[in-house]
N, C-alpha and C positions, 0 to 999 in steps of 0.2 A: 328577186335578185338582190344580192347583198349590196348594201349601200357603201360606196367608196369612203374610206376614211379621210377626214379632213385633217391636213397636217399644218400646224401653225409654225411659221418661220419668222423669227424676228431679226431684222437687219440691225445690228447694234453699232451705233456710231458714238464717237466721243462727245459731240455737242450738236445741237440743232439750234440755229439762230432764228430769231423772229423779229418782226417790226416792219415798218414802212419801207425800209430799204432792202428787205429780203428779196432775193432774186426768184425764188421758185413760186409757182402759182399756189395760193393759199396762205401767203404771208409768212412763209418760212424759208430758210435756206439750209439745204442738206449738204453735207460735205461732198457727196457724190450723187448729184441729182440725176445724171444720165443713167448711171447704174441702177439706182433705186427705181426709176421708171421702167427700165428693161425688166428688172425682177418682178415688178408689179404686173406688168403686161403678160409675163410668162407664167405667173403663179396661178391664175385662174384655171386655165385648161388642164393644169396638172393637179387640181384639187388641193391647192395650197392657199392658206390665208397668210398673206405677206404684209407685214407692217414694219415701220422703222421706229426705233426708240433709242433713247440716250439715257445716261444715268439720272438725268433730271426728271425723267418720266417715271421712275420707280420710287415708291414711298416705302421705305423699309419698315416703318411702324405698322402699316396696315397690309403690306404686301400688294398693294394695288399698282397696276401698271398702265400708263397712258402712253400711246404711241400715235403714229400718223399712218393713215391709209390713203391711197390714191382713189379718189371718187370723182369721176367725170372730169378728169384732168386737173383736179385740185387736191392738195394734201390736206386732209381733215384730221384734227385731233380727236381721238376717240379712246375710250376704255378698251384695253386689250388683255387677252388672257396671257398667262405666262407661256412663253413659246415652248414647243416641243423641241426645237433646235434653234440655237443662236448662231447666226451668221455674223461673225466678228469682222467689222470693217472700221475698227477704231484706229485713227491715225492721230497720235497724241501731239499736241502743239507744245505741251509743257508737262512738267512732273505732276502738277496738280490734276490734269486731265487723266493721266495714267492712273494715279491713285483713286480718283473718283470712279473710273471704269471698273477697276478691279474690286473696289468695295461694293459697288452695286451688284456685280455678278456674284460675289461671295454671299451677299445678303440674300439674293434671290434663290441661290442654290441651298442655302441653309433652311430657308422656309418651305421650299418645295418638297413634297414628300418622296418624289423620285428624281433621280439625277437629270440634269439638263445638259445634254451634250453640246459642244461647240462644233459646228460643221467643219470649219477649217482650223486645224491646229496651227500652232506657231513654231517658229524656229528660233534657236538661240542666236548669238552673234555670228558675224561672218568668220571669225577665227575658228570657232567650234565647227561651223558648217564645212569650212575648208578641210579640216582634219578628218571629218566624216567621209567626205567625198573622195579624198585621196586614198582611202582604204581600198577603193576599187581601181585596179591597174589601168583599165580602159578609160576611167575618168581622170586619173592622176596625170596622165600624159596631156590632158587638155587644160590643166590648172596652172596658172602662172606661179612662179616661185613667190611664196607669201611668207611674211614675217609678222609677228605680234609687235606692236609698237605701243608700249605703256608709258614711256617717258621720252622727252626729246633728247636725253642723254644717249640714247642708243642710236640716234641718227647718223653720226659720223661713220660708223662701221657699215650701216646699210647703204649709205651713199657711195662709199668706197666699193662695196660689192657690186653696185649697179651704175658705175661710170657717172656718178653725180647726177643721175636723172631718175627720180622716184615718184611713184604715185601713191598717195595716202588717202584712206577714206575711213570714216568712223565704223567701228565694228557693229554698232547698233544703228547706223544711219540708213536713210532711204531717200529715194527721188534725187540723188546726187547732191544732197545737202552736206556741206562740210568736206567735199572731196577736193583735194589739191594736188598740184604737180610741183615738185621742187627740181630745179635745174640750174646748172652753173655754166656760164659762158667760158669756153676754153680760151677765148682771146682776151677778155677783160677780167675774168675771175669774178664777175658780178653774178649774184644769185637772183633768180626770178621764182616767185611763188604765184601761181595762177590757179583759180578754181571757182568754187561757189561757197558763199557764206551759209550759215545755218538757216537764213531766210531765202536761200536759193538764188541770191544775186551773184552775178558774175563779177569777178574782181582780178587785178593783177598788181603785184607789188615787186619793187626791185630793191635789193640791198647790196651794199658795196663789200660786205664781208660776212663770213660765216656766223660769227657771234651775234651780230644784229639780226640776221635771219632766224637763227635758232631761238633767240629770245622771243621774237615775234611768233614763231611756231608754237612755243610753249603756251603763250597767252591764248592763241587761237584754239589749241586742243582743249585747254581749260580742264585738264585732268581726265578727259574722255579716253576711252580705249580706241586705238586705231590699228589698222593693218597697213602694211607697207608692201608694195609690189614694184617691180621694174616698170618704168613707163613704157607702154607698148605703142607702137606706131599703128593704131587702129584707124586708118585714114582711107578715104575713097580716092579715086584718081584726081579729084579736084581739090584734095587736101582737107576735106571736111571730116571730122570725126563721125563714126557711126557704129552702132552695134545692133545686134539681132535679138529680139525678145520672142521667146516661144511661150505660149500659154499651154500649160499641161493640166488637164483636169480629169477628175474621176467621171466615169459615165454613169447612167442610170442603173448599170449592173455592177458598179463598183470597181470597174477596171480603169487603169490609167490610159489616157489617150491624148493625142496632140489635137488641140482645138484649132489653133492658127498660130501664125507667126508674122512678125512685122520688122522692118528695118526703121531704126530711129536715127536720124542724122542731126548733127549740131552744126553751128556755123564755124567757119574757119577760125582757128585760134582758141576755140573753146576746148575745155578738157573733158566735157561730158556731152552726151547726146540725148539725155533724159528729156521727155516731153515736158516735165514740170519746169525744166530749165530753158524752155524756148525751142526745143527740138521739133522736128517734123517727121511724120511717119509715112513709109512707102511699103509697097508689097514686097515681101521678102524674096521669093523666087525670081520675080521679074528684075529686081534690083541686082541680085547676084549674077543672073544670066547676062546682064548688060556689062558686067565687069569681068567675069571669068569664063563666059560662054555656057551653053546649056549643059554639056556633059559634065564639066567640072562642078557647076553650080548644083546639079542633081546629086553628085557624090557628097558635096559639102552638106547639103540639106539632110541627106540620109545619116551622115555621121552625127550631125547636130540632134536630129530627132531621136536616134537611138540613145545618145548621151542623156537626153532629157528623161527618157523613160527609166533608164538605169538610176539616174540621180534621184528621181521621185521615189523609186522603190527603196533605195538605200536610206534616204532621209526618213522615210516613213518607218522603216525597220528601227531606226535609232530614236526617233522623237515622237512616235505615235501617229494616230490617224491624221491624215492630211486630205484635203479635198481638191486643192488647186495650187499651182506654183507658177510664177513667172520666172523663167531662166534666161539669163542674159549671156550672150556670146559676143566676143570681139574677133575680128578677122584682119590679119595683117595683109599688106599688099600682095605677098606671095602665096596667100591662101591659108596660112597657118591659123587654125581655129583655137581660140581660148575660151574656156568656161569662166566667166567673170563673177557672176553673182546669182543668188537664188532668192526670190521674194515670195513670202507666204501670203501676201495680200495683193495680188497683181491687179492692175487696172485693165481696162478695155478701150480706152480712148483712141489708141493707135488704129484700131480697126475702123472706127468711125471716121477718123481723119482721112484715110485713103479710100473710103467709100465701101468697105466690105461689111455691109450691114448684116448679112447672113451669119458671118462668123461672130459678129458682135451680139446678135441675138442668141446664138447657140451658146455663147459664153455665159449668158445669164440662165439659160434653160438647164444646162448641165448641172451646176450645183444644186439647183432646186430638185431635179430629178434624183440626185444623189441623197439629198435630204429626206425625200420621200422614201427612198430605199432603206435608209438608216431607221427611220421611224417604223416601217413595216417589219423589219427584221429584228428590231430591238425593243420589243414591248417590255422585256425585262430590263433592269437597269443597265445602262451603257457604261462601259469603261472609257473614261476620257483621258486624253494624254496629259503629260505633265505641264504642257504649255498653258493649260486652262488655269493653273495656279501660279504660273510664272517660274516653275521649277524645271530644270533640265538636268539629266544625268550627264556625268562627265563621258567624253568620248573614249571608247576603248576598242581596240582592234578585235577583241575576242567576244564582243557582245553578241548575243543571239537575238532572235526575233522577238520583239516586245509582244506581250499578250494583247495589247490594244492595237497592234498593227492589223489593219483590216483590208484584205482583198476579198470582198464579201462574197463573190460568186466564183466558183472554180468549175469550169466544164468538166 
């Protein structure tokens, strides 16, 4: 009998902390300890050697790699082979970490005799993703009107267009960091800015006039690119903000599928419902049934799931191979559905929070099964997408299918 091929998958993270105060067993602190354990538990039965490494573990001069494997409940530092596939889970806290991660990957790929593919490609900024999705008419009707905001000087016109109530978020932001709402009281003329800082702390400020508010916004944006959208009333009957996150992943046969979905609710007065900002998670279908009834909730979920599959295919056609996406939707009280955001590095903590352990486990098994498929089908050099080098092609309505777009198995 032919021996099954061992596939080496490296979970690549921006940094691994160590020391007496480290939270994880083994004296280290991983950025996503729950996900790392899920992946490690799922890897063995799939014939996968799973280890976690960071730029600090790669020695460019010798090409030696040191990572961490889970052994009997503890993370142990061990020499590791260069992975067959890299599962990129880098969340950069600063520009230095971004540079360090890209430098390590570039050095590793330069030394290795054959290309090392990244399992999950990346996406460009929110503005580019918006333009790509709106090329599909069925998706365009779900997208809020969106404008690019490069400078605070363009704010007055945008505010006039949206009745002085605007939602801003960084084009390259994640986890709700830096998202703010601007609104003006029709009675007092006072401006309110509420949202989350870059450290994801909630805040609210008031200004007596527009010039003072605009000056503060300029400092807050700090030359970063933002997008602007009308502020949508995405509230439940109790007045709490909520959104719906759908986890879309490739299966072990290379097909897109819906792994699971969750509602994320924030506290009253908050402008975001992100779990990193203090939100809580609930079962999506049950939550919608409680608000809209079973029949309407089923129709809404069907619309959302179909939109997710279309969005995944369109984004992959434009930006190259992807393995998973977290797609966020907002729902207004009348049931109007809005596609808000797409995340190429989705988390799984919402499933754990409301007790759906099976979906959480499946969410770890699927990318590993897909990694195994890629390794089996691509013994020849793999074509990786531009996200591996940080380059993205401009959005064009006439773009054809990219050669590295992969729906690996067609019946």
